[in-house]
N, C-alpha and C positions, 0 to 999 in steps of 0.2 A: 504411504499411499500417495502416489503422484496424481494430482488433479490437473485437469485441462481447462484453461480459461478461453472461452470462445470469444474472439475479438472480431470487430467489424472494421477492418483497416480502411475501407473506402467510405465509411460514414462521415457525414458532415456534422460537426458539433458547434453549438452556439450557447454559451461561450465556449471557446476552444480550451484545450488543456493548457496552452501557453497563457491564455488570459486568466485561467484559474490560478496558475502558479504566480502570476504577477499580482493578483488581488489578495491571495491568501497565504503567501509564503515569501521567503527571501530568494527563491529560485529565479535567476535571470536567464539561464540556459538549460532547457530540459534535455536530459541525456537518455532517459529511458524510464522503465518502471518495473515493479514486480507485483504479483497479484496472488491473492488467495481466492478460493472458490466457496461461495455460500452453498452448503449442502442442500438447501431448499431451492437453489437456482433463482432467487429473487433479487439478490443484492450483489452488485459489482463491487469488489473490494480491491483497491489499488493503492500502491504507494509510489508516487512519482519521485524520481531522483534527478537532481540537477545541480548545477553550480550556482553559487551566489556571486555577487559582484566582487567579493574578496577571494574567490576561488575555492571556498569550502564546498564539500558535497553536502547538500541539504536534501531533506525528504518532506513530502507532503502526502499525508495519509488521508484518502478520500473514500467515500462510498457513493454509489449511484443506485437509486431505487426508482420504481415507477412513481410518478408524481402523486398518485393517490395513496401511496404507502410511505410518505415522508416521515422522518424522525422529527421530534420536537425542535431540535436546533438545526434546522435546515440552513445551509449557506446560501443557496440560490437554486433556480430552476435551469435546466439545460435542455435545449432542443437537440435530439439525436435523430438523424435522418432514417435510421433503421428501427430503433426501439421507441421512438416518440418522446414525449416530455418526461424528463427524469428529474428527480430531486437529488441534489448534491449535498453531502454533509462531511464534516471531518470524521475520520475513522474513529477518533476518540469518543464521538457522540453517538456511535452506532454499535449497539450490542452485538450484532452479527459479526462485524469486523473484529471487535475486541475478543469475542469467543473464538473466532477462527485463527487469529494470530496467536492467541494463547495456546490453542490446541497444537499448532505447528511447533511451538517451542517445547511444550510439555511432552509431546510424543516424538520429539526429534525428527519431525517431518520436514518437507521442503515446500516452497511456494509452488504455485501452479505453473505448468508449462503453457506457453502460448499456442493457440491454434494456428497462428501465422508462422510458427517456426522458432528458432533459437532467439533468445533475448539477451541483452547485455547484462542485466542484473538478475540474480537468483538468490532467494533467501532460504535459510535453513535454521532449524531450532537445535539447541544443545541440551534439551531436557531441563527439568526443574519444576517448580510449583508456584502458583500464584496467578496474578493477573498481569497482562501485558502493559508495558509502557514503551511506546516507540519514540525514539529521539527525533528531534528536528534536524540534526546533522548526523552524518556517518562518522564514526570514530575509529581510528586505527588503534586496535588493542587486541591482545592475544585472546583466543576463544576460551570460554569458561562455561560451566553449567549455568543454566537459567538465562541464556541469551538468544536473541534473534540476530542472526548474522546475515550479511549480504556479500556475495562474491561478485566482483566486477569482472566479467569475462574478457573485457578489453585490456585491463591492466593486470589481472590475476590477483588483485588485492582482496583481502577478506576483512570486512568491516563489521564493527559492532553497530547494530541498528536499533536495538531495543533490549529490554530485560523483562523477565517475569519476576514479580515480587509479591509477597503477601501484603505489602504496604502500598503497591501501585494503585492509583485511583483512576488514572486517565491513560489513554492510548497515545 
């Protein structure tokens, strides 16, 4: 089931995604992202991919909700020129993100297509059981069951981005 993430490319954000990366991750150069879609349409689910100062590919899993629907472990508030005030949280702290990334892996599904057209990074699941754990860096490793994989359309490389495990506790 391919989902579509409706993006607002002309929206103004404060803080910006680059500022979020600088504050909450090791990402120094944002390269793109991949997304899942909340079936209820309330939560924006995004994993930002970028380079660290050492050249590694890193990830930052975030969710965006209406400010009045924040999770307990909110990172910050964001002003979005189209959607209004948003609550930003780590994906690990948002049940909707954990459930959707887990579903994508377990059902061997793919990440959402962007309403703005092709994107550099696309994720897919390889089947399995358990709860998702998304890594902070992308790892070059051969595909196996129980994985969230990310393909970089620019380089053609296929990375390990996360796993499902019956022992995983966090995204």
